[in-house]
C-alpha positions as CSV (number, residue, x, y, z in Angstrom):
1,X,115.5,114.6,108.5
2,X,117.7,112.1,106.8
3,X,119.1,109.4,109.1
4,X,120.9,106.2,108.3
5,X,121.6,103.4,110.7
6,X,125.4,104.0,110.9
7,X,125.6,107.7,110.1
8,X,123.7,110.8,111.0
9,X,123.7,113.1,107.9
10,X,121.6,115.8,109.6
11,X,124.3,116.3,112.2
12,X,127.0,116.3,109.4
13,X,129.1,113.7,111.2
14,X,130.5,110.4,110.2
15,X,130.7,108.7,113.6
16,X,128.9,105.4,114.1
17,X,125.3,105.8,115.5
18,X,126.3,104.4,118.9
19,X,128.9,107.0,119.4
20,X,126.6,110.0,119.0
21,X,126.1,112.2,122.0
22,X,122.5,112.8,121.2
23,X,119.5,111.0,119.9
24,X,117.6,113.1,117.3
25,X,114.0,113.3,118.3
26,X,111.1,115.6,117.1
27,X,107.5,115.9,118.2
28,X,105.2,115.9,115.2
29,X,102.7,118.8,115.6
30,X,100.7,118.7,112.4
31,X,100.8,117.6,108.8
32,X,98.4,117.1,105.9
33,X,97.8,113.9,103.9
34,X,96.5,114.3,100.3
35,X,95.5,111.1,98.4
36,X,95.0,111.4,94.7
37,X,93.5,108.3,93.0
38,X,94.4,107.4,89.4
39,X,91.0,108.8,88.3
40,X,91.8,112.2,89.9
41,X,89.6,111.8,93.0
42,X,91.3,113.7,95.7
43,X,91.0,113.4,99.5
44,X,92.7,115.8,101.9
45,X,93.2,115.2,105.6
46,X,94.7,117.6,108.2
47,X,96.3,115.7,111.1
48,X,97.4,116.7,114.5
49,X,100.1,114.7,116.2
50,X,102.1,111.7,114.8
51,X,99.3,109.1,114.7
52,X,97.8,108.5,111.2
53,X,94.0,108.6,111.8
54,X,92.1,105.3,111.5
55,X,90.0,106.6,108.6
56,X,93.2,107.4,106.6
57,X,94.7,104.0,107.5
58,X,91.5,102.2,106.2
59,X,91.7,104.2,103.0
60,X,95.3,103.1,102.5
61,X,94.2,99.5,102.3
62,X,92.1,100.2,99.2
63,X,94.5,102.4,97.2
64,X,94.9,101.4,93.6
65,X,98.1,101.2,91.6
66,X,99.0,104.7,90.4
67,X,97.6,106.5,93.5
68,X,99.7,109.3,94.8
69,X,100.1,110.2,98.5
70,X,101.4,113.6,99.6
71,X,102.5,114.3,103.2
72,X,102.8,118.1,103.3
73,X,102.8,121.0,105.7
74,X,104.8,118.9,108.2
75,X,105.4,120.8,111.4
76,X,107.7,119.4,114.1
77,X,109.2,120.7,117.3
78,X,112.7,119.6,118.2
79,X,114.1,119.7,121.7
80,X,115.1,123.2,122.5
81,X,112.9,124.8,119.8
82,X,110.8,127.8,120.8
83,X,108.3,127.1,118.0
84,X,107.5,124.5,115.4
85,X,109.6,124.2,112.2
86,X,108.4,123.1,108.8
87,X,109.9,120.1,107.0
88,X,109.8,119.2,103.4
89,X,106.9,117.2,102.1
90,X,107.1,113.6,101.0
91,X,105.4,112.2,97.9
92,X,104.7,108.5,97.4
93,X,103.3,106.9,94.2
94,X,102.0,103.3,94.3
95,X,103.3,101.0,91.7
96,X,102.4,97.4,91.1
């Protein structure tokens, strides 16, 4: 979902944020986090819910420049949905 402070692109409207009749919300059901170190060492974590687990948070503190983090298989449930939907993944590469 792509949101900006003054515009909601997902709703394809150009009204100011305060004038929207809804507040986009989604419940994060599951996602996976893959961390690839510059030397190729790979760690994969499957997560339930929105909270990033403490062990993954600790690992983030020690990531080296050039590490890549993948958030994939993101499943969310929006208000009114009968079942979860998949979102596109996000890739982050740490640079110094």
